[in-house]
Each structure stands twice: as structure tokens, then as C-alpha cells.
N, CA, C and O atoms as a MOPAC input file, in Angstrom:
PM7 MOZYME 1SCF
protein

 N    -16.29400 1    -2.57200 1     1.44600 1
 C    -17.09400 1    -3.77800 1     1.25800 1
 C    -18.04200 1    -3.98700 1     2.43100 1
 O    -19.22500 1    -4.26400 1     2.23400 1
 N    -17.52600 1    -3.85600 1     3.65500 1
 C    -18.35900 1    -4.14000 1     4.82700 1
 C    -19.54300 1    -3.18800 1     4.95000 1
 O    -20.61400 1    -3.58600 1     5.40900 1
 N    -19.36100 1    -1.94400 1     4.54600 1
 C    -20.46000 1    -0.98200 1     4.67300 1
 C    -21.49600 1    -1.12600 1     3.56500 1
 O    -22.67600 1    -0.85700 1     3.78900 1
 N    -21.08100 1    -1.54100 1     2.39000 1
 C    -22.03800 1    -1.70300 1     1.28800 1
 C    -22.65100 1    -3.09800 1     1.23600 1
 O    -23.67900 1    -3.30000 1     0.58900 1
 N    -22.02300 1    -4.06800 1     1.91600 1
 C    -22.51600 1    -5.45400 1     1.95700 1
 C    -22.49300 1    -5.96700 1     3.39900 1
 O    -21.91400 1    -7.01500 1     3.68600 1
 N    -23.11900 1    -5.22700 1     4.28600 1
 C    -23.04600 1    -5.51300 1     5.72100 1
 C    -23.45000 1    -6.94200 1     6.08000 1
 O    -22.73200 1    -7.61400 1     6.82000 1
 N    -24.57100 1    -7.41100 1     5.57500 1
 C    -25.03600 1    -8.75900 1     5.92100 1
 C    -24.07200 1    -9.83200 1     5.42600 1
 O    -23.78000 1   -10.79300 1     6.13800 1
 N    -23.58700 1    -9.66000 1     4.21800 1
 C    -22.63600 1   -10.62000 1     3.66300 1
 C    -21.33600 1   -10.60900 1     4.47000 1
 O    -20.77200 1   -11.66400 1     4.76000 1
 N    -20.87000 1    -9.42200 1     4.82800 1
 C    -19.66300 1    -9.28400 1     5.65200 1
 C    -19.82400 1   -10.04200 1     6.97000 1
 O    -18.94200 1   -10.80600 1     7.36200 1
 N    -20.94700 1    -9.82800 1     7.64900 1
 C    -21.16800 1   -10.50900 1     8.92900 1
 C    -21.32400 1   -12.01900 1     8.75100 1
 O    -20.87100 1   -12.78900 1     9.59700 1
 N    -21.94800 1   -12.44000 1     7.68300 1
 C    -22.08100 1   -13.87300 1     7.42100 1
 C    -20.70600 1   -14.51100 1     7.24300 1
 O    -20.41800 1   -15.55200 1     7.83400 1
 N    -19.86900 1   -13.89200 1     6.43600 1
 C    -18.54400 1   -14.44800 1     6.16400 1
 C    -17.71200 1   -14.53900 1     7.43900 1
 O    -17.13700 1   -15.58600 1     7.73600 1
 N    -17.64800 1   -13.44700 1     8.18700 1
 C    -16.71800 1   -13.40200 1     9.31400 1
 C    -17.31300 1   -13.83900 1    10.64600 1
 O    -16.57800 1   -14.01000 1    11.61900 1
 N    -18.61300 1   -14.02100 1    10.70800 1
 C    -19.21200 1   -14.47800 1    11.95500 1
 C    -19.56300 1   -15.95800 1    11.92900 1
 O    -19.55100 1   -16.61400 1    12.97000 1
 N    -19.87400 1   -16.48500 1    10.76200 1
 C    -20.36100 1   -17.84400 1    10.71500 1
 C    -19.48100 1   -18.84600 1    10.00900 1
 O    -19.61900 1   -20.05200 1    10.21800 1
 N    -18.57800 1   -18.36500 1     9.17800 1
 C    -17.76900 1   -19.29400 1     8.40300 1
 C    -16.33300 1   -19.33700 1     8.92600 1
 O    -15.63700 1   -18.32200 1     8.90400 1
 N    -15.88900 1   -20.49100 1     9.39200 1
 C    -14.50600 1   -20.57400 1     9.87200 1
 C    -13.52500 1   -20.54400 1     8.70200 1
 O    -13.87700 1   -20.86000 1     7.56500 1
 N    -12.31500 1   -20.16500 1     9.00000 1
 C    -11.26800 1   -20.15100 1     7.98600 1
 C    -10.98500 1   -21.56600 1     7.50400 1
 O    -11.02600 1   -22.51900 1     8.28200 1
 N    -10.70100 1   -21.69000 1     6.23000 1
 C    -10.30400 1   -23.00000 1     5.71700 1
 C     -8.82700 1   -23.26400 1     6.00500 1
 O     -8.36400 1   -24.40000 1     5.89600 1
 N     -8.10300 1   -22.23600 1     6.36500 1
 C     -6.69100 1   -22.37100 1     6.76400 1
 C     -6.66700 1   -22.71000 1     8.24500 1
 O     -7.20400 1   -21.96200 1     9.06200 1
 N     -6.05400 1   -23.82300 1     8.59400 1
 C     -6.12500 1   -24.31100 1     9.96200 1
 C     -4.87100 1   -24.05900 1    10.78300 1
 O     -4.88400 1   -24.25800 1    11.99800 1
 N     -3.78500 1   -23.62400 1    10.14500 1
 C     -2.55000 1   -23.33800 1    10.87600 1
 C     -1.63500 1   -22.47500 1    10.01400 1
 O     -1.85800 1   -22.32500 1     8.81300 1
 N     -0.60400 1   -21.91000 1    10.63900 1
 C      0.36600 1   -21.10600 1     9.90500 1
 C      1.16800 1   -21.94900 1     8.92200 1
 O      1.75800 1   -21.41500 1     7.98300 1
 N      1.19300 1   -23.26000 1     9.13100 1
 C      1.93200 1   -24.13700 1     8.22200 1
 C      1.24500 1   -24.25400 1     6.86800 1
 O      1.89200 1   -24.55400 1     5.86400 1
 N     -0.05400 1   -24.02000 1     6.83700 1
 C     -0.78600 1   -24.05600 1     5.56800 1
 C     -0.58200 1   -22.73400 1     4.83200 1
 O     -0.46300 1   -21.67600 1     5.44900 1
 N     -0.54400 1   -22.81200 1     3.52800 1
 C     -0.38900 1   -21.60800 1     2.71500 1
 C     -1.63000 1   -20.72600 1     2.84300 1
 O     -2.75200 1   -21.23100 1     2.83700 1
 N     -1.43600 1   -19.42300 1     2.95800 1
 C     -2.59500 1   -18.52600 1     2.99700 1
 C     -3.27600 1   -18.47700 1     1.63600 1
 O     -2.66300 1   -18.77500 1     0.61100 1
 N     -4.54200 1   -18.10000 1     1.63900 1
 C     -5.30100 1   -18.01400 1     0.39600 1
 C     -6.06700 1   -16.69500 1     0.35300 1
 O     -6.20400 1   -16.00700 1     1.36500 1
 N     -6.55200 1   -16.36300 1    -0.80900 1
 C     -7.46500 1   -15.23700 1    -0.98200 1
 C     -6.88700 1   -13.88200 1    -0.61100 1
 O     -5.70500 1   -13.60400 1    -0.81700 1
 N     -7.74600 1   -13.06000 1    -0.06400 1
 C     -7.39200 1   -11.68700 1     0.28300 1
 C     -6.26700 1   -11.64000 1     1.30300 1
 O     -5.38700 1   -10.78500 1     1.21100 1
 N     -6.28300 1   -12.53900 1     2.26800 1
 C     -5.21900 1   -12.54400 1     3.27700 1
 C     -3.86100 1   -12.82400 1     2.63000 1
 O     -2.85200 1   -12.25200 1     3.04000 1
 N     -3.83100 1   -13.68900 1     1.63300 1
 C     -2.58300 1   -13.97200 1     0.93100 1
 C     -2.07100 1   -12.70400 1     0.23800 1
 O     -0.87200 1   -12.42600 1     0.24900 1
 N     -2.96900 1   -11.95400 1    -0.35000 1
 C     -2.55800 1   -10.69900 1    -1.01000 1
 C     -1.99900 1    -9.71600 1     0.00600 1
 O     -1.00500 1    -9.04000 1    -0.26100 1
 N     -2.63300 1    -9.63300 1     1.17000 1
 C     -2.13100 1    -8.75700 1     2.22600 1
 C     -0.74400 1    -9.20300 1     2.68900 1
 O      0.16100 1    -8.38300 1     2.84200 1
 N     -0.58800 1   -10.49100 1     2.90600 1
 C      0.69800 1   -11.04000 1     3.31300 1
 C      1.76400 1   -10.75200 1     2.25800 1
 O      2.89400 1   -10.40200 1     2.60100 1
 N      1.42000 1   -10.89300 1     0.99400 1
 C      2.37100 1   -10.60300 1    -0.08900 1
 C      2.77900 1    -9.13600 1    -0.10600 1
 O      3.93900 1    -8.82300 1    -0.37400 1
 N      1.84300 1    -8.23200 1     0.17500 1
 C      2.18000 1    -6.80700 1     0.22000 1
 C      3.17900 1    -6.50600 1     1.33400 1
 O      4.14800 1    -5.77600 1     1.12700 1
 N      2.93700 1    -7.07100 1     2.51100 1
 C      3.87200 1    -6.85000 1     3.61100 1
 C      5.21700 1    -7.53000 1     3.34000 1
 O      6.26300 1    -7.01900 1     3.74000 1
 N      5.19000 1    -8.65900 1     2.67500 1
 C      6.43100 1    -9.34400 1     2.31000 1
 C      7.26000 1    -8.46900 1     1.36700 1
 O      8.48000 1    -8.37800 1     1.50600 1
 N      6.59700 1    -7.83700 1     0.42200 1
 C      7.29700 1    -6.91600 1    -0.48800 1
 C      7.87900 1    -5.73900 1     0.28000 1
 O      9.01400 1    -5.33200 1     0.03300 1
 N      7.10300 1    -5.19100 1     1.21000 1
 C      7.58900 1    -4.07700 1     2.01800 1
 C      8.79700 1    -4.44200 1     2.85700 1
 O      9.70600 1    -3.63100 1     3.03100 1
 N      8.81100 1    -5.65300 1     3.37500 1
 C      9.95800 1    -6.12400 1     4.15800 1
 C     11.16700 1    -6.31500 1     3.25000 1
 O     12.27600 1    -5.91400 1     3.60100 1
 N     10.95900 1    -6.92600 1     2.08600 1
 C     12.08000 1    -7.17600 1     1.17900 1
 C     12.66300 1    -5.87100 1     0.62700 1
 O     13.83500 1    -5.82800 1     0.25400 1
 N     11.86100 1    -4.81800 1     0.57500 1
 C     12.33400 1    -3.51400 1     0.10200 1
 C     12.80900 1    -2.62400 1     1.25500 1
 O     13.06800 1    -1.43500 1     1.06700 1
 N     12.91800 1    -3.21400 1     2.44800 1
 C     13.35400 1    -2.49900 1     3.65500 1
 C     12.45200 1    -1.33200 1     4.03700 1
 O     12.90200 1    -0.37000 1     4.65900 1
 N     11.19400 1    -1.41800 1     3.66700 1
 C     10.22600 1    -0.40700 1     4.09100 1
 C      9.71700 1    -0.71700 1     5.49300 1
 O      9.40200 1     0.18900 1     6.26400 1
 N      9.64000 1    -2.01300 1     5.81700 1
 C      9.17000 1    -2.47400 1     7.12200 1
 C     10.20700 1    -3.40000 1     7.72700 1
 O     11.00900 1    -4.01300 1     7.02200 1
 N     10.17400 1    -3.49000 1     9.05100 1
 C     11.11200 1    -4.37200 1     9.74900 1
 C     10.36200 1    -5.47700 1    10.47700 1
 O      9.39200 1    -5.23500 1    11.19400 1
 N     10.84000 1    -6.68600 1    10.27100 1
 C     10.38500 1    -7.78500 1    11.11400 1
 C     11.18200 1    -7.70500 1    12.40200 1
 O     12.31500 1    -7.22400 1    12.41400 1
 N     10.59300 1    -8.17400 1    13.47100 1
 C     11.26500 1    -8.18900 1    14.76000 1
 C     11.13800 1    -9.59300 1    15.36000 1
 O     10.35500 1   -10.41900 1    14.89100 1
 N     11.90400 1    -9.83300 1    16.37800 1
 C     11.77400 1   -11.10700 1    17.08300 1
 C     10.32300 1   -11.22200 1    17.57100 1
 O      9.79000 1   -10.29000 1    18.17300 1
 N      9.71500 1   -12.32600 1    17.31600 1
 C      8.32400 1   -12.58900 1    17.68900 1
 C      7.31300 1   -11.69000 1    16.97500 1
 O      6.14800 1   -11.63800 1    17.37000 1
 N      7.74200 1   -10.98900 1    15.93900 1
 C      6.81000 1   -10.19000 1    15.14800 1
 C      7.24100 1   -10.26900 1    13.69200 1
 O      7.80000 1    -9.32900 1    13.12600 1
 N      6.96000 1   -11.42800 1    13.11000 1
 C      7.40900 1   -11.72000 1    11.74500 1
 C      6.32900 1   -11.34000 1    10.72900 1
 O      5.32500 1   -10.71500 1    11.06900 1
 N      6.55800 1   -11.72500 1     9.50100 1
 C      5.63400 1   -11.41000 1     8.41200 1
 C      4.20800 1   -11.83400 1     8.73100 1
 O      3.27000 1   -11.06300 1     8.53000 1
 N      4.04600 1   -13.03100 1     9.21700 1
 C      2.69800 1   -13.53800 1     9.51500 1
 C      2.04700 1   -12.71900 1    10.62900 1
 O      0.86100 1   -12.40100 1    10.54700 1
 N      2.80000 1   -12.37900 1    11.65600 1
 C      2.25400 1   -11.59200 1    12.76500 1
 C      1.89500 1   -10.17900 1    12.31800 1
 O      0.87300 1    -9.63500 1    12.73500 1
 N      2.72600 1    -9.59000 1    11.47600 1
 C      2.44100 1    -8.25400 1    10.94400 1
 C      1.14900 1    -8.28300 1    10.12800 1
 O      0.27500 1    -7.43600 1    10.31300 1
 N      1.03300 1    -9.24100 1     9.24300 1
 C     -0.15300 1    -9.35200 1     8.38700 1
 C     -1.40600 1    -9.58800 1     9.21900 1
 O     -2.44600 1    -8.97800 1     8.97000 1
 N     -1.30600 1   -10.46500 1    10.19900 1
 C     -2.45100 1   -10.73100 1    11.07000 1
 C     -2.83200 1    -9.47800 1    11.85500 1
 O     -4.01600 1    -9.17900 1    12.01100 1
 N     -1.84100 1    -8.75200 1    12.34500 1
 C     -2.11400 1    -7.53100 1    13.10400 1
 C     -2.86200 1    -6.49800 1    12.27700 1
 O     -3.83300 1    -5.90400 1    12.74600 1
 N     -2.41100 1    -6.28600 1    11.04800 1
 C     -3.06500 1    -5.30300 1    10.18600 1
 C     -4.46800 1    -5.77700 1     9.80300 1
 O     -5.42000 1    -4.99600 1     9.81100 1
 N     -4.58500 1    -7.05700 1     9.47000 1
 C     -5.88600 1    -7.62700 1     9.13200 1
 C     -6.85300 1    -7.46900 1    10.30600 1
 O     -8.02400 1    -7.14500 1    10.10800 1
 N     -6.36900 1    -7.69400 1    11.51600 1
 C     -7.20800 1    -7.54300 1    12.70900 1
 C     -7.66700 1    -6.10100 1    12.88900 1
 O     -8.82000 1    -5.85000 1    13.23700 1
 N     -6.76800 1    -5.16400 1    12.65100 1
 C     -7.11900 1    -3.74900 1    12.74800 1
 C     -8.22200 1    -3.40000 1    11.75700 1
 O     -9.23500 1    -2.81200 1    12.13400 1
 N     -8.03100 1    -3.75800 1    10.50100 1
 C     -9.00500 1    -3.43200 1     9.46500 1
 C    -10.33100 1    -4.15900 1     9.72500 1
 O    -11.40200 1    -3.57200 1     9.57600 1
 N    -10.25500 1    -5.41100 1    10.10600 1
 C    -11.47400 1    -6.17400 1    10.39700 1
 C    -12.21600 1    -5.58300 1    11.59500 1
 O    -13.44400 1    -5.49500 1    11.58800 1
 N    -11.47600 1    -5.18300 1    12.61000 1
 C    -12.09700 1    -4.56700 1    13.78500 1
 C    -12.80700 1    -3.27600 1    13.42500 1
 O    -13.92500 1    -3.02800 1    13.87700 1
 N    -12.16500 1    -2.45900 1    12.61800 1
 C    -12.78700 1    -1.21300 1    12.15200 1
 C    -14.08700 1    -1.53100 1    11.41300 1
 O    -15.12900 1    -0.93700 1    11.68900 1
 N    -14.01500 1    -2.46400 1    10.48100 1
 C    -15.20100 1    -2.81900 1     9.69700 1
 C    -16.30400 1    -3.38100 1    10.58700 1
 O    -17.47700 1    -3.05000 1    10.40700 1
 N    -15.94200 1    -4.21300 1    11.52800 1
 C    -16.94800 1    -4.80600 1    12.42600 1
 C    -17.62600 1    -3.73900 1    13.28400 1
 O    -18.84700 1    -3.75000 1    13.44400 1
 N    -16.84800 1    -2.83500 1    13.82400 1
 C    -17.43200 1    -1.76900 1    14.64000 1
 C    -18.33900 1    -0.85500 1    13.81600 1
 O    -19.41900 1    -0.47300 1    14.26800 1
 N    -17.90000 1    -0.51100 1    12.61300 1
 C    -18.67200 1     0.40200 1    11.77100 1
 C    -19.98500 1    -0.22200 1    11.29700 1
 O    -20.95100 1     0.49800 1    11.04400 1
 N    -20.03200 1    -1.52200 1    11.17700 1
 C    -21.25100 1    -2.16800 1    10.68100 1
 C    -22.12100 1    -2.72800 1    11.79300 1
 O    -23.16000 1    -3.32900 1    11.52300 1
 N    -21.71400 1    -2.54200 1    13.02800 1
 C    -22.52300 1    -3.05100 1    14.13300 1
 C    -22.65700 1    -1.98100 1    15.21500 1
 O    -23.53500 1    -1.12200 1    15.12600 1
 N    -21.83500 1    -2.01900 1    16.19100 1
 C    -21.94800 1    -1.15500 1    17.36900 1
 C    -21.95700 1     0.33700 1    17.03600 1
 O    -22.68700 1     1.09800 1    17.67100 1
 N    -21.17100 1     0.76800 1    16.06700 1
 C    -21.06500 1     2.19900 1    15.74300 1
 C    -21.75300 1     2.58100 1    14.42900 1
 O    -21.44500 1     3.62400 1    13.85300 1
 N    -22.67400 1     1.75300 1    13.95500 1
 C    -23.27100 1     2.02000 1    12.63900 1
 C    -24.10400 1     3.30000 1    12.60100 1
 O    -24.29500 1     3.86300 1    11.52200 1
 N    -24.60600 1     3.78000 1    13.74300 1
 C    -25.38100 1     5.02900 1    13.75400 1
 C    -24.61400 1     6.17800 1    14.40700 1
 O    -25.16500 1     7.26300 1    14.59500 1
 N    -23.35900 1     5.94700 1    14.75000 1
 C    -22.53600 1     6.96000 1    15.40900 1
 C    -22.03300 1     7.95800 1    14.37100 1
 O    -21.49800 1     7.56400 1    13.33400 1
 N    -22.20300 1     9.24100 1    14.64900 1
 C    -21.78900 1    10.28800 1    13.70800 1
 C    -20.36100 1    10.72600 1    14.01400 1
 O    -20.09300 1    11.33300 1    15.05100 1
 N    -19.45900 1    10.41200 1    13.10700 1
 C    -18.05700 1    10.81800 1    13.24600 1
 C    -17.39000 1    10.73000 1    11.87900 1
 O    -17.89800 1    10.08600 1    10.96100 1
 N    -16.26500 1    11.37500 1    11.76600 1
 C    -15.49100 1    11.30800 1    10.52400 1
 C    -14.61700 1    10.05500 1    10.57300 1
 O    -13.40500 1    10.13600 1    10.76800 1
 N    -15.24900 1     8.90400 1    10.39400 1
 C    -14.52400 1     7.63700 1    10.49400 1
 C    -13.52700 1     7.43800 1     9.36500 1
 O    -12.53300 1     6.73400 1     9.54500 1
 N    -13.76100 1     8.03100 1     8.22400 1
 C    -12.79900 1     7.90400 1     7.12900 1
 C    -11.44300 1     8.42900 1     7.58500 1
 O    -10.42100 1     7.77000 1     7.39500 1
 N    -11.43700 1     9.60900 1     8.18100 1
 C    -10.18700 1    10.21100 1     8.65000 1
 C     -9.59100 1     9.42100 1     9.80900 1
 O     -8.39400 1     9.13700 1     9.81800 1
 N    -10.41300 1     9.07100 1    10.77700 1
 C     -9.92800 1     8.33800 1    11.94800 1
 C     -9.37700 1     6.96800 1    11.54300 1
 O     -8.31000 1     6.56600 1    12.00600 1
 N    -10.09000 1     6.26700 1    10.69600 1
 C     -9.64200 1     4.94000 1    10.25300 1
 C     -8.34700 1     5.02900 1     9.46100 1
 O     -7.43400 1     4.22700 1     9.65900 1
 N     -8.26900 1     5.99800 1     8.57000 1
 C     -7.05600 1     6.17500 1     7.77400 1
 C     -5.85900 1     6.44300 1     8.68300 1
 O     -4.77700 1     5.90100 1     8.45900 1
 N     -6.04500 1     7.26800 1     9.69700 1
 C     -4.94800 1     7.58500 1    10.61900 1
 C     -4.54200 1     6.35500 1    11.43700 1
 O     -3.35400 1     6.14100 1    11.68000 1
 N     -5.50300 1     5.56100 1    11.85500 1
 C     -5.18000 1     4.33800 1    12.60100 1
 C     -4.32900 1     3.40300 1    11.75100 1
 O     -3.36600 1     2.81800 1    12.24500 1
 N     -4.67700 1     3.26100 1    10.48400 1
 C     -3.91000 1     2.38900 1     9.59500 1
 C     -2.52500 1     2.97200 1     9.31100 1
 O     -1.54300 1     2.23300 1     9.24300 1
 N     -2.44300 1     4.29100 1     9.14500 1
 C     -1.13900 1     4.93400 1     8.93300 1
 C     -0.22700 1     4.72500 1    10.14300 1
 O      0.96300 1     4.44500 1     9.99200 1
 N     -0.78900 1     4.86300 1    11.33200 1
 C      0.02200 1     4.69300 1    12.53600 1
 C      0.52900 1     3.26300 1    12.67600 1
 O      1.66000 1     3.04700 1    13.11300 1
 N     -0.28600 1     2.29700 1    12.31300 1
 C      0.16600 1     0.90600 1    12.33000 1
 C      1.35900 1     0.73200 1    11.38900 1
 O      2.37900 1     0.15700 1    11.77000 1
 N      1.22400 1     1.23000 1    10.16500 1
 C      2.29200 1     1.11500 1     9.17100 1
 C      3.53500 1     1.87600 1     9.64600 1
 O      4.65300 1     1.37800 1     9.51100 1
 N      3.35000 1     3.05400 1    10.18800 1
 C      4.47700 1     3.84600 1    10.68000 1
 C      5.25900 1     3.08000 1    11.74600 1
 O      6.48500 1     3.17200 1    11.80400 1
 N      4.56000 1     2.33500 1    12.57600 1
 C      5.20900 1     1.54300 1    13.61700 1
 C      6.08100 1     0.41700 1    13.07400 1
 O      6.98100 1    -0.06000 1    13.76500 1
 N      5.82100 1    -0.00700 1    11.85000 1
 C      6.60900 1    -1.07600 1    11.23500 1
 C      7.93600 1    -0.56500 1    10.69300 1
 O      8.80700 1    -1.36400 1    10.34900 1
 N      8.10400 1     0.72400 1    10.61100 1
 C      9.30700 1     1.30100 1    10.02500 1
 C     10.43900 1     1.46700 1    11.02700 1
 O     11.58000 1     1.70800 1    10.63300 1
 N     10.15200 1     1.34500 1    12.28300 1
 C     11.15400 1     1.59800 1    13.32200 1
 C     11.84500 1     0.32100 1    13.75500 1
 O     12.71700 1     0.35500 1    14.62300 1

């Protein structure tokens, strides 16, 4: 999405604050779907929650990783020649792998 709709991506994440104001509020939209996926993984014993690293922290961490990748690819590294598909996929795999231990 970020690479095919760069301006829209930057508008959404640079200028519009979240409508969710605290962890006490229910998540919405895409973030809610991400949180639900990690919740399923935890309930199926695919991932482990840890002290101070619960479902919300895991979801935020992964969202931050993906958002950071998208932000870099559409701004600072937009003309950089590299196999980002492979590098990005490996970064996400390593994050997930870390949740299994």
C-alpha cells in the first residue's frame, strides 16, 4: 500500500492522529486485525507473552516494524537499489521467530 499510494500513506501517518487515545480503548481497523492475529497465535501457543511484553506490546512492536519499513521505503530509501522484498521479509520473520521462545 505505501509504495503504490505513497502520498496517501504519508498523509495518514504523518498528519492524522490516532482516534484511539489509550490502551483502555478498543482497537479499531487494521491494527485491530493485527492484534487479533497475534491473539490467535498466543491462544494456539505459537507465540509467548512475557512479563512486560503482552499482546498489545507484541502487536505494537510488529506494527512499528512494518510501519518503519514502509516509511523508509517511501521516503529516505525510495531511490536506494536493494532487494528490499527479501530483507523486509527476513526482518518480519525474525520478529515472529523471537515470539516463539
